[in-house]
C-alpha positions in Angstrom: 64.4 99.9 -169.1 61.7 97.4 -169.9 58.6 96.8 -167.7 56.5 93.7 -167.9 53.2 93.4 -166.1 54.1 96.5 -164.1 57.3 95.0 -163.0 60.7 96.0 -164.2 62.9 93.4 -165.9 66.5 94.3 -165.9 69.6 92.9 -167.5 73.5 92.8 -166.8 76.7 93.0 -168.7 80.3 92.5 -167.9 82.8 94.6 -169.9 86.4 94.5 -169.0 90.1 94.1 -169.2 90.9 94.9 -165.7 90.8 92.8 -162.5 88.9 92.7 -159.3 90.2 91.0 -156.1 87.4 89.1 -154.5 87.4 89.0 -150.7 85.9 86.5 -148.4 85.9 87.6 -144.8 88.7 90.0 -145.6 90.9 87.3 -147.2 92.2 88.2 -150.7 91.6 85.4 -153.2 93.4 84.5 -156.4 93.6 87.3 -158.8 91.9 87.4 -162.2 90.7 89.7 -164.9 87.9 89.9 -167.4 88.5 89.9 -171.1 86.8 92.0 -173.7 83.0 91.5 -173.6 81.6 89.8 -176.7 78.1 90.1 -178.1 76.6 86.7 -178.8 75.6 87.8 -182.2 72.6 87.9 -184.5 71.9 84.2 -184.3 70.8 84.7 -180.7 70.1 88.4 -180.4 67.3 90.3 -182.2 65.9 93.8 -182.3 63.7 92.7 -179.4 64.7 92.3 -175.7 66.9 89.2 -175.3 67.9 88.8 -171.7 68.6 86.7 -168.6 70.9 84.0 -169.9 71.4 80.7 -168.0 74.3 78.5 -169.2 74.1 74.7 -168.6 76.8 72.9 -166.6 78.3 71.3 -169.8 78.3 74.7 -171.6 76.3 73.3 -174.5 72.8 74.8 -173.8 72.0 78.5 -173.2 68.5 79.2 -171.9 67.3 82.8 -172.0 64.2 85.1 -172.2 62.9 87.1 -175.1 59.9 89.0 -176.3 60.7 88.5 -179.9 58.0 87.8 -182.5 56.7 84.3 -182.8 56.3 83.6 -179.1 53.3 82.7 -177.0 53.2 85.7 -174.6 54.8 89.0 -173.6 58.0 87.1 -172.8 59.0 83.5 -173.5 61.7 81.0 -172.6 64.2 80.0 -175.4 67.2 77.7 -175.7 70.2 77.6 -178.0 72.5 74.7 -178.3 75.9 73.8 -179.7 77.9 70.6 -180.3 81.0 71.7 -178.3 82.1 74.7 -176.4 84.3 75.6 -179.4 81.4 75.7 -181.8 79.0 78.6 -182.5 75.5 78.7 -181.0 72.7 77.3 -183.2 69.4 79.2 -183.6 67.3 79.9 -180.6 64.3 77.5 -180.1 61.1 78.4 -178.2 60.4 76.0 -175.4 56.8 75.7 -176.6 53.3 76.0 -175.2 53.8 73.4 -172.5 56.3 75.8 -170.8 55.4 79.2 -172.2 52.0 80.9 -171.8 50.3 84.1 -172.9 51.7 85.6 -169.7 55.3 86.6 -168.8 57.7 83.7 -168.6 61.1 84.9 -167.9 64.4 84.5 -166.0 65.4 80.8 -166.4 67.9 78.9 -164.3 68.9 75.4 -165.5 70.0 72.8 -163.0 73.4 71.1 -163.1 71.9 67.8 -164.3 69.9 69.6 -167.0 66.6 68.1 -165.8 65.0 71.0 -164.0 64.4 74.5 -165.3 63.4 77.1 -162.7 61.9 80.4 -163.9 59.6 83.3 -163.0 56.1 83.8 -164.4 52.9 85.8 -163.9 50.7 83.0 -165.2 47.5 82.0 -163.4 47.8 79.6 -160.5 50.4 81.6 -158.6 50.3 83.6 -155.3 51.5 87.0 -156.4 52.6 89.1 -159.3 55.7 87.0 -160.2 56.1 83.5 -158.8 58.8 80.9 -159.1 58.0 77.8 -161.2 59.9 74.7 -162.2 59.5 72.4 -165.2 61.3 69.0 -165.3 62.1 66.2 -167.7 63.3 62.6 -167.2 66.3 62.9 -169.5 67.8 65.5 -171.7 66.3 63.9 -174.7 62.7 64.3 -173.3 60.4 67.2 -173.6 59.8 69.6 -170.7 56.9 68.8 -168.5 54.1 71.0 -167.3 55.6 73.7 -164.9 54.8 73.4 -161.2 54.5 76.3 -158.8 57.0 76.3 -156.0 54.5 76.4 -153.2 56.0 77.3 -149.8 58.4 79.8 -151.4 56.0 82.0 -153.3 53.7 84.5 -151.5 51.5 87.5 -152.3 54.7 89.5 -153.3 57.0 89.1 -156.2 59.5 86.2 -156.4 61.7 86.0 -159.5 65.3 86.0 -160.9 66.2 82.5 -159.6 69.5 80.6 -159.4 69.8 77.0 -158.5 73.0 75.7 -156.8 75.0 73.0 -158.5 74.0 70.4 -155.9 70.3 71.4 -156.3 69.9 72.0 -152.6 69.9 75.8 -152.5 67.7 78.2 -154.5 68.6 81.9 -154.6 66.1 84.4 -155.8 65.0 88.1 -155.5 61.8 89.2 -153.7 60.1 92.3 -152.4 58.6 90.4 -149.5 58.5 91.7 -146.0 61.6 91.5 -143.9 64.0 92.9 -146.6 66.5 95.7 -146.5 65.5 97.5 -149.7 63.0 97.6 -152.5 64.2 94.1 -153.5 66.4 91.7 -151.7 68.3 88.5 -152.3 66.9 85.4 -150.5 67.8 81.7 -150.3 65.8 78.6 -149.6 67.3 75.2 -149.0 66.2 71.5 -148.9 67.9 68.4 -147.5 67.5 66.2 -150.6 66.5 66.7 -154.2 63.1 65.2 -153.5 62.6 67.0 -150.2 60.5 70.2 -149.6 62.0 73.6 -149.7 62.5 75.3 -146.4 61.5 78.8 -145.3 63.3 81.5 -147.4 66.1 83.3 -145.5 67.2 86.9 -146.3 70.9 87.1 -147.2 71.3 89.9 -144.7 72.5 93.5 -144.5 76.0 92.6 -145.6 74.8 91.6 -149.0 71.5 93.4 -149.4 71.4 97.2 -149.6 68.8 99.9 -149.7 68.8 99.6 -153.5 67.3 96.8 -155.5 69.5 93.7 -155.1 68.4 91.1 -157.7 69.5 88.5 -160.3 71.7 86.2 -158.3 74.0 83.6 -159.9 75.7 81.2 -157.6 79.0 79.7 -158.7 79.4 75.9 -159.0 81.6 75.7 -155.9 79.0 77.8 -154.0 81.7 80.3 -152.9 80.8 83.3 -155.1 77.5 84.9 -155.7 77.2 87.4 -158.6 74.2 89.7 -158.6 72.9 93.0 -159.9 72.3 96.1 -157.8 71.4 99.7 -158.7 68.7 102.3 -159.1 67.0 100.4 -162.0 68.1 102.1 -165.2 71.9 102.0 -164.8 72.6 98.9 -162.7 76.0 97.4 -161.9 77.2 93.9 -161.3 78.6 92.9 -157.9 79.9 89.8 -156.3 80.1 88.5 -152.7 82.4 85.8 -151.5 82.6 83.3 -148.7 85.5 81.0 -147.7 83.3 77.9 -147.3 79.7 77.1 -147.9 79.2 77.2 -144.1 80.6 80.7 -143.8 78.7 84.0 -144.0 78.8 86.0 -147.2 81.4 88.8 -147.3 81.0 92.4 -148.3 80.0 92.7 -152.0 82.6 94.1 -154.4 81.6 96.2 -157.4 83.2 94.7 -160.5 84.5 98.1 -161.6 84.2 100.6 -164.4 85.6 98.3 -167.0 82.9 95.8 -166.2 80.0 98.1 -165.5 79.6 100.8 -168.2 78.5 104.1 -166.7 76.0 104.7 -169.5 74.6 101.2 -169.8 72.2 99.0 -167.8 74.2 95.8 -167.0 72.4 92.9 -165.4 71.4 89.2 -165.3 74.8 87.4 -164.6 75.2 83.7 -165.3 78.6 82.2 -164.3 79.7 79.1 -166.2 80.3 75.9 -164.2 84.0 76.1 -164.8 84.2 79.7 -163.7 85.8 80.8 -167.0 83.0 82.7 -168.6 80.3 85.1 -167.4 77.2 85.5 -169.5 75.0 88.6 -169.0 72.7 91.1 -170.7 73.2 94.7 -171.5 71.9 97.6 -173.5 75.4 98.9 -174.2 76.4 100.0 -177.7 77.3 97.3 -180.1 74.2 95.2 -179.8 71.3 94.3 -182.1 68.3 95.5 -179.9 67.4 97.2 -176.7 69.0 94.4 -174.6 71.3 91.7 -175.9 73.0 88.6 -174.7 76.8 89.0 -174.0 79.7 87.0 -172.6 83.1 87.8 -171.1 86.0 85.5 -170.3 87.4 85.3 -166.8 91.2 85.0 -166.9 93.3 83.9 -163.9 96.6 85.6 -163.3 99.1 82.8 -164.0 102.2 84.8 -164.7 103.2 85.0 -161.0 106.6 86.5 -161.7 105.2 89.1 -164.2 108.0 88.5 -166.7 105.7 88.1 -169.7 105.7 84.3 -169.9 104.5 81.2 -168.0 107.5 79.1 -167.4 109.6 77.2 -164.8 109.8 80.3 -162.6 106.0 80.4 -162.2 105.9 76.7 -161.5 108.5 77.0 -158.8 106.5 79.9 -157.3 103.5 77.6 -157.2 105.5 74.7 -155.7 106.8 76.9 -152.9 103.2 77.3 -151.7 102.1 73.7 -152.3 99.6 72.5 -149.8 99.3 76.0 -148.3 96.6 78.7 -148.3 98.4 81.2 -150.5 95.9 83.5 -152.3 98.6 84.8 -154.7 98.9 81.5 -156.5 95.5 79.9 -155.6 94.0 79.9 -159.1 92.0 76.7 -159.2 89.3 75.6 -159.3 87.6 78.6 -160.7 89.6 81.7 -161.3 89.4 82.5 -157.6 90.8 79.3 -156.1 89.6 77.2 -153.2 91.9 78.1 -150.3 94.6 75.5 -150.9 97.4 75.2 -153.5 97.4 71.8 -155.0 96.9 69.8 -158.3 93.9 71.9 -159.2 96.1 75.0 -159.4 98.7 73.1 -161.3 96.1 72.1 -163.9 95.2 75.7 -164.5 98.8 76.8 -164.7 99.5 74.1 -167.3 96.8 75.5 -169.6 99.1 78.5 -170.2 102.5 76.6 -170.0 105.2 78.2 -172.2 102.9 80.8 -173.5 103.9 84.5 -173.9 101.4 86.5 -171.9 100.9 90.1 -171.1 99.8 90.7 -167.5 96.3 91.8 -168.2 96.3 94.1 -165.1 98.9 96.3 -166.8 97.8 99.7 -168.2 101.2 100.3 -169.7 104.6 98.7 -169.6 107.8 100.2 -171.0 110.6 97.5 -171.0 113.1 100.1 -172.2 115.0 97.3 -174.0 115.4 99.1 -177.3 118.8 99.4 -178.9 118.3 102.6 -180.9 115.7 105.1 -182.0 113.6 107.7 -180.2 110.6 105.5 -179.4 110.1 103.6 -176.1 107.5 101.0 -176.9 104.6 100.3 -174.6 104.3 96.5 -174.8 100.7 96.2 -173.6 99.0 99.3 -175.2 99.3 102.3 -177.4 101.2 104.5 -175.1 104.6 104.5 -176.8 107.0 107.0 -175.3 109.1 109.6 -177.1 112.7 110.2 -176.1 113.9 113.8 -175.6 117.3 115.2 -175.0 119.3 112.2 -176.3 119.1 109.6 -173.5 121.2 106.5 -174.3 120.0 103.0 -174.8 121.9 100.5 -172.7 121.1 97.1 -174.3 123.3 95.2 -171.9 123.2 97.4 -168.9 119.7 97.0 -167.4 118.3 95.1 -164.5 115.8 93.3 -166.7 117.3 93.3 -170.2 118.2 96.7 -171.5 117.8 100.1 -169.8 117.8 103.8 -170.5 120.5 106.1 -169.3 119.5 109.7 -168.6 122.0 112.6 -168.1 120.2 114.6 -165.4 120.2 117.7 -167.6 117.5 117.4 -170.3 116.9 113.7 -171.0 113.4 112.3 -170.4 110.6 110.3 -172.1 107.1 111.6 -172.7 104.0 109.5 -173.2 100.3 110.2 -173.9 97.7 110.0 -171.2 97.6 106.6 -169.5 95.2 107.0 -166.5 93.7 109.4 -164.1 94.8 108.9 -160.5 91.3 109.9 -159.3 89.6 107.1 -161.3 90.5 104.3 -158.9 93.3 102.1 -157.6 96.6 102.2 -159.4 100.2 100.9 -159.0 103.5 101.9 -160.6 106.8 100.1 -160.4 110.2 100.7 -161.9 113.9 99.7 -161.6 116.2 102.6 -161.0 119.9 103.1 -160.4 121.5 106.5 -159.5 119.4 109.6 -158.8 119.8 112.4 -156.3 117.4 114.3 -154.0 114.7 116.2 -156.0 115.1 114.0 -159.1 112.0 112.4 -160.4 111.4 108.9 -161.8 107.8 109.3 -163.0 105.5 112.2 -163.1 102.3 113.4 -164.8 102.1 116.6 -166.8 99.8 119.0 -165.1 99.6 116.6 -162.2 102.0 115.3 -159.5 105.4 113.6 -159.2 104.4 110.0 -158.8 107.8 108.5 -157.8 110.8 110.6 -156.9 113.8 111.0 -154.6 113.0 112.8 -151.4 115.3 115.4 -149.7 117.2 114.9 -147.6 118.8 111.5 -147.6 118.0 110.3 -151.1 114.9 108.4 -150.0 111.9 107.2 -152.0 108.9 109.6 -152.0 105.7 110.4 -153.8 103.8 113.7 -154.2 100.7 112.0 -155.6 98.1 112.9 -153.0 94.6 114.1 -152.5 93.8 117.6 -153.7 93.8 120.6 -151.5 95.7 121.3 -148.3 94.9 118.0 -146.6 97.1 116.0 -148.9 100.9 115.9 -148.4 103.8 114.0 -149.9 104.6 110.5 -148.5 108.3 110.1 -147.7 109.9 106.8 -146.8 113.2 106.2 -144.9 114.5 103.9 -147.6 117.5 105.2 -149.5 117.5 104.5 -153.3 120.5 106.6 -154.4 123.3 104.3 -153.2 124.4 103.3 -156.7 122.7 99.9 -156.6 119.7 98.8 -158.6 116.4 99.2 -156.7 112.8 98.2 -157.6 110.7 101.1 -156.4 106.9 101.2 -156.4 103.8 103.1 -155.4 100.4 101.5 -154.8 97.1 103.3 -154.2 94.4 100.8 -153.2 91.6 103.4 -152.9 92.3 104.5 -149.3 96.0 103.8 -148.7 99.2 105.1 -150.3 102.0 102.5 -150.0 105.6 102.9 -151.1 107.8 99.8 -151.8 111.5 99.4 -152.2 112.8 96.0 -153.4 109.4 94.3 -152.6 109.4 95.6 -149.0 106.8 98.1 -147.8 108.7 101.2 -146.6 105.9 103.8 -146.1 102.1 103.9 -145.8 99.4 106.4 -145.1 95.7 107.0 -145.8 94.1 109.5 -148.2 90.5 110.2 -148.9 91.3 110.3 -152.6 93.9 111.3 -155.2 93.9 114.5 -157.2 92.6 114.2 -160.7 94.9 114.7 -163.7 94.6 113.8 -167.4 98.1 114.7 -168.6 100.6 112.5 -170.2 103.5 111.0 -168.3 107.2 111.9 -168.0 109.7 109.2 -167.3 112.8 110.8 -165.8 111.5 114.3 -165.3 109.3 116.2 -162.9 105.8 117.4 -163.6 106.9 121.0 -164.3 110.2 120.0 -166.0 112.2 121.9 -163.4 115.9 121.6 -164.1 116.7 119.9 -160.8 114.0 117.2 -161.4 115.7 115.4 -164.3 116.9 112.0 -163.5 120.6 111.2 -163.6 121.2 107.4 -163.9 119.4 104.4 -165.2 115.7 103.6 -165.5 114.4 100.1 -166.5 111.1 98.3 -166.8 108.5 100.9 -165.9 105.0 99.3 -165.2 101.7 101.0 -164.5 98.6 99.0 -163.4 95.1 100.4 -163.2 94.6 98.5 -160.0 96.3 97.8 -156.7 98.9 95.0 -156.9 101.6 93.8 -154.6 105.3 93.5 -155.7 
């Protein structure tokens, strides 16, 4: 953790291949995932502290802070440019002595028109430790002018970590001024016109601000998502709060999860691109060139609505079914999180992926069971290939979705390596089955629980995946799955609820305080203890495991 002028400067990273559902007032928005985080490389990063990125609206300029050698003070403002969004970044250029001083000049935020650059500084002429300043220029070809203190906003306390809205009328920042909820809070000030005065700052309230330090806001171009940093100071996380419209209150913040926020790293300073497709950030995670580096991660909308591995006419029809409606499941544009209405903006996003083969990035593992021979059941999204035991028979033409696997109910099953720990967070598992009998198991975890099985009596769907101790108990539905027909069965754990599905219909639900931990491999078609009565007799097809909660 770096301290400047007695004040801590923190930084953020996004690392991830799993998704987060954003909520605004309880309404689920379009689903998306984060790609694999990428370090911006040695052209921008050094062995010094390189942090607080701010990406321009056209994506061609990246402003940031650094204390690298050759600057004018303890921290200076720099910019890197590129010819197009497909090109590499050019070398970073110091903004020069008109903007930078011998004091701390950090945390830039570039306006959408590229003509105003807001930042925090401890230079003389301010009102407190850190103050907010702005430098302007007449055109993008001109030099930056002498910075001006944002009087009326700054006070004797610290004001820093600023983010300007795309219309230039709202300015979000962090401060430890009186009236906050924690050591640092997020605030916003507004103005009626671009030339008008800034109004009194307003605290974002207890829904957003916590008892921890809430800092480094980044407002999305549509004004509906606010990314920020929160934590104890040395191992901070990224969060996001949503609202349905710019007139609504901010919703409860959502942590972006363990694949975004590394437990052993300080992840901070988010900057969301104008198109909502890339998040820039800073982190001291492994793989960098210095203490803190600049990183980016792509934001990928879920466009394979039918989860069949490709974007085609079926997905288009699914979108058309909801045309003109407020359907979060297909509301993917603009931004990855949608705008509350399915229209041409969503169609535009879908067409970017048209006729492409895609893996649903929410999947932790997916066994299609479409092989025609051999003892390996391939995992099409990862490295968790299964091994066949006992001689189950491939049925190339006998499955519900392509081929399937026929098990004899005596000693046939498939084993895999460890996929996920049920205690780590939300999960979902779905499979197609035909046959079975009471006590027989579809999917289990070695040393853990039977995840999907047939309950007794009646041949109904059940799960024994539960919280540890005596409080937990199996969840049994009333839906029969042993009638000789194909059924899609599923279990979803959303962090508080266990939900069982049969053929896309919820058939049972309860609440649990958590799920028992287990790090064993999986058994497809056998119980967790390999008891003789637990082996599946019948067909199993298309087994999917998600490391998050999904709906059928």
